[in-house]
N, C-alpha and C positions, 0 to 999 in steps of 0.2 A: 504493500500500500504506500510505502514511503515515496516511491517514484511519482505517485499521484497525490501526494499530500496537498499540493496546491489546489488541485481539483476538488479534493475532499474538503479543504478549507472553504472554498467558495460555495460548495453544496451545503455545508453546515451553516454558513451565513445565510444562504437563501432560505433554508428550513426555518431558522429562528429569527430572520430579519434583524440581524445584529448591526449592520452598517450599510450605508448606501453611497452611491457615487457622489463625489463632490464634497464629502464631509470632512471635517477636521477631527483627527483621531490622535489622542495622546496615548502613546504606548509605554506602559510601565516596563522598564528594562533593568533588571538587576545585574545583568552580565552573565547569568546562568544560561544553560542550553535552551530551556523552554522560552524565555523571553527573547533570546537572540534569534531563535527560529521564528517566533511570532513577528519580530521586526522584519526579518528577511522576507517572509510571506507577504507582508504589507508592501514592502519596497518593490516586489515583483509586479504588483498590480497598481502601483502609485500612478503611473501615467495613464494607463487604460481607464482607470476609475476616477481620474482627476482628484485623487485624495490629497489631503494636506496632513501628512503624518508628522508627529514630533515625538520626542522621547523624554520621559521623566524618570530620573534615578534618585532613589533615596538612600543616603548613607546612614545606617543605624549606629555606626561607631561602636560596634560590639566586638569586632575582630581586629582592632588596631590597624596596622599598616595594610593588612589584607583588605579591609573595607575601603581604604583610600585607593588601593590599586584597582579595585572593582570600579570605582567612580572614574578613574583615569581611563580604564579600558572602555567603558561605555561612552565617555566623552570623545575618545579617538574614533570609535565606531561611528558616531554621529557625524564627526567632521569628515570622515572618509566618504560617507553617503550623502553629505550636504543636507543634513536634517537638523532642525532646531533641537537644542538640548537644554533641559531644565533639571537642575539638581538642588537637593535640599538635604539637611542632616539634622540629627538630634542625638543627644546622649541618651539612648533608649534605656540603658541600665539605670541612670539617675531618674529618668521620667517614670519608669515602672515602679521604682521604690517610692517616689513621691506620691504616685497615684494609688499605690498599694494594689497593683495588678501584676500578673505574671509577665516575664520578659516577652513571651509570645504575644500576649494581648497588648502590651505596651508598644511593641514593634508594629503591630497591625494598626493601632490607633494613630501613631505618628505618621506612618506611611500613607494611610488613606487620607488623613487630614491634609498632607502635603499634596497628594494627587488632586484632591477635590479643590484645593486652593488654586493650583495652577490651571485646572480645567475651567474654573469659574472666571478667573482673571483674564484668561486668554480666549475664552469662549469656544472651547472644544465641544464637539457634539458627543464624543464618547471617550471613555478611558478603557483601553484594552489591556486585559490581564492575561498572563500566560499559563493559567491553570490547565492541566491535561486530564486524561481519563484516569490515570493513576492517582492524581490528587483527588479526583471525584471518589474513587474507590476507598481511599484512605479516610476521606471525610465521612462517608457513609458508615464505614466500620467504626470510626470514632463515635458517631452518633448512636450506633447500635449499642456500643459499650456503655454509654451513659444513659441509655433507655429513652431515646427520643421517640416522638410520635411520627405521624405521617409527614409533617413538614420537615423534620430532621432527616428522615430517610429519603427525602427527595434530593438531598445533597446540595451541591453547588448549582445555582441557577445559571443558564447560559447568559442571561442578562438581568440586571436589576438596577433601576434608576439609570444613571449615566454609565455604569460599568458593563462591559461586555467581555465574554471569554470565548474567543473564536477557536481556541485549540482544545476545548473540552472533550472533543470527540476522539482525539489522538492519544495512543498509549505512549509511555515513555520510550519504549523500544522503537516505535515508528518515528518518533521525534529524533532519537539518536541516529537512526539510519539516514534520515533526511539531512541532518547536520554533517554526517560523513560524506554523503554524496555531493553536497554543496560546498564542502571544504570550509565549513564555518568554524571560526574560533570562538571560544567562550570561556567563562571562568567557573571554577569549581568552588562551591561554598563548603569550607571545612566543617561547618556546624551541621551539615546534612548527614554526617556520619555519627553525630553525638546522640546516643540512645537515651540520654537523660531526658530528652524531649519525647512526649508520648507519640507525636506524629512519626518521629523517626523509628520508634519501636514498632509501630504498626507497619511502617514501610520496610524495615530491614528484618523484622522477626516474624510478625504475625502473618502478613500477606504471603511471604515465601513459604511459611509452614502450611497455610491453607492451600496454596498452589501445589505444593509437593505432596500433601497427604489427602486432599479432598477434591480440588477442582483446579486443573492447570490454567483455566480461563477465568479465574476468580475475579480479576479486575473488570473484564467485560460483563461478567455476571452481576457484579455490584453496580456497574453503570446502568445495566438494563433494569435492575431493581429501582435505581434512582429515577429512571424515566417513567416506570410504571407508577411509582409513588407521586411523581410530579403530576401525572394525569389525574390521579385521585385527589391530590391537593388542590389542583385547579378547580375541580368540580365542587369540592367542599368550600373553597373560597367564594365561589359564586353563590352557593346556597347560604353560606355564612353571612355574606354581605346583605343579602335579601332579608335574612332573619334579624340581623342587627338593626336594619332600618325599621323593621316592624316592631322591635322592642324599644326603639329610641323614643324617649319622652322629652329630653332637653339636651342641648349641646352648645358649648361655647369653647373658647380657647383653653380653658382651665379645668373644665369638668364636663362629664357626660352622665346622664341619668337614664337608667333602663327600667322598664316595667318588669318586675320580678315574675309576675304571674305568666306573662308571655314568654319570658326567658326560660322558665322551668318547663314549658310545654314542648321545648325542642329536645331532640336527642342529645345525649352528653357530648358527642363529638362536635355537634354544631354549636353547643354552648361555648366550647373552647374557642372556636373560630369567631363567635360573636365578641368574646372578650378580647381577642387579638385585634379585631377591627376597632374596638374602643381604644386600645393602646396606640394603634396606628393613627387614629384621628387626633389623639392627644400628643402626637409626635414623640411617642416613647418607643423604646425597643421592645417589640412584642416577645422577644426571647426571654424576657424576665418572667414570662408566664410559664414557668417550668412545671413539672408534674406536682411537686410538693406545694407550690403556690396555688395551683389550680385546685388541689384537694382541699386546702385551707379555705379557699373562697367558696367552694361547693358546700363544705360543711356548714359554714355560716349562713349561706343562702337557704339551705334546706331547713335550718332551725327557724328561719324567719323571725329572728330576734333583732332588736335595734342594737347592732354591734358595729364596731369599726375594726379594720385590719390594715396595718401598714404594709403596703406591697413593696415600696422602695422609699428612699429618703424624701422624695418629693411627690409621692403618689399614695393615696389612701383609697380604701373601699369602705363605704358606709352603707349599712342596711337601715332603712327608715320606712316602716310600714311595708307597702308594696313597691317601694322604689329602691333601686340599687344605684348608689352614687359612686363614681370612680373619678378621681382627680385630685387637685390640690385643695386641702382644707383651708378655708379662709379664717385666719386667726387675727383679724383686725383688732387693734386696741386704739380706737379712734375717739377723739374728743374735739368737738367744735362748739365754741361759745357764741351765743346770740346776745349781742349787747343792745341792739336797736330794733325798734318796731316802727314801720315795716322793714322787711329785709328779705333777701334771697341768699341762700347759702349752698355752696357746692359740697356735696358729701362724697363718700366713696361709691364705687361701682356705678359711676356715672349718674348718681341720683342728685336731685335738687330739692331742697326744703325751702318753702316760702311761708312767711308769717305776715299777716296784715290785719288791720281793723276793718270791720264791715258793719253795715247798718241794716242787715236784713232782719225782717220780723222773725220772731222765734218760730212760728208755725212753718214758715217757708224753709228755714234752716233745717228743721227736723224732718222735712220731706226728702232731703238729699240722702242718697244711699251709696255714694262712692266711698269705698273703704280707704282711699288715699286722701280723703278730705275730712277734716274734723273742725269743730268749733269749741272754743273754751271761754270761760269767764276770765277776763283780763285781771280782775281784782284778786283772783285766786293764785296768781303767779307772782314771782319776784325775779327781776333781772339781776344778773345775766342768767339766761337759760342755757342749758347744755344739751347737745345731741351727742350721744355716745353709742358704743356697741354694748352688747350683753355682758354682764358681770355675774359670776357664780354667786348665788344667794339672793339675787334680785327678787323683790316682792312688789306687788302693786294691788290696787283695788279695782278690778275690772268693772266697767260700767254695768249696772243692773245686777251684779252678783250678790251684793249685800255683805261683803267681807273681803279680806285680803287673800292673796294667793301667790305662791311661788311662780315666778315667770317661767321656770323650767316646766312646771306642771301645766301651765297655760299652753306652752308650746306643744306639749304632748296631747292635751285635750283638743287643740285646734289642728292637730295632725300637720304641724309645721316640721318639715324634714330637718334632721339633725344638722345636715351640711349647710342649711340656710340660716340657722339661728344666729351665728356669729356676725352676720352681715346686716341684720335688721336694725335700723336706726331707732334709738330710744330717746325721746324728749324728756328732759329732767328739769325740775325747778326745786332748788334747795334740797337736794338729796331725795326728792319725791318724784316718782315716775309720773309724767303727765300723759304721755301717749306712747304706746308701742306702735310705732308708725306703720300705717297700713293695716293694722289688726284690731287694736282695742284702746279706747280712751279710759283714763282713770276716773272713777266716780267723783273724786274730790274736785275735779276741774270742769265738770259739765256746766252748760248754761241752763239757767232756770228762768222763771217768770221775773225774778228779781234782778237778773243780769242787766247791767246798764251799758257795759262795753264788751262787745264780742270780738274775739280774735279768730280769724280763719287760718287753719293750718293745712298745708298741702304738700304732699310728697309726689314727685314725678320723675320720670326718666328723662335725661337730657339726650336728645338725638342730634 
């Protein structure tokens, strides 16, 4: 097949629609055989396809002089072929220690950040990576070992976002044969033989043992497994997206609310896809939804109790009645003082509070039914007033209740979701709650037949 690697390369592109004629393609070249062959294949079609290829090389500074020599090698290769060369570097060891991640994860984060920066700044259509069929097999085996689901067993995708992998069809042996036939020079990464890395143990120990003792074509078998799982995953993604939209009650940049009753009506496998779409919508890495996390979420949902669960440092799940909230919990500690009447005051969450004197007859006032508008007796308040967020232990005297009540109990009785409570404005006068804005007036401030000066309170959204 190696003699026809160029033809197979183009067929694979046609099958997966990875790149088109006239596009700008940034090729990630480490100097190793895979990326050198990938660059060579693109250079062979550069004129015919009117492509604008360029090379990006990232120096991880993990192998001392060897890393620097890789960078020089790739730079010379670009100069020889008259191609733009972008280079970046990072002390990945120090970065990984600082971020408290593995060297492998730190290297990947630094490398991909660099590629994305170059592609965005110079407006490349794609970033081409040199992953091959053996990489695919190793990835799938790694995911099997850690117990991945359908998504994990799909392995590496031929394309995702701006990234494309045009060599994913070719085995390492086929790539080696092509490099020999084309007399291509490349660099050997000494860390590829270091079996302290799990991927290298899979590459040098596990796959050869499987090929020797069970299936000599284990790599192609694993690739076929990945393709089959990809088809299943694509089907479930379509079904999951539809199910997600049916369960969706509310969505903004920071939180999403699902209908628990509708959510529980779906099969377990679709429930996980629904939650993945929630994370994607919130611009979070859906891979944080691992088996253990999903089981914890499912346990809480099935109990249908008002509970919260920290999914990550900036992501919470809260169950409130028949609603499932996922997002950032609002923990505002806001205080805004009202010194003058009349006046308008900008609050949090794009809310506006207005207070003014009105001269409406009492009967006309009482006919109004807008929960975001209230009237109070001016003589019952003392300036300055204060608008603040909820405090633990708050009490007030809800209108027409005939006594006092904890604000937390009021929220429960009114079925106000837990995730909404910390953002509700509370109007206060001399340590007494006047109005739980948008919800209930305090009995002590209502207007009566004896009221001589009426204040109108209004809460509205600023658009």
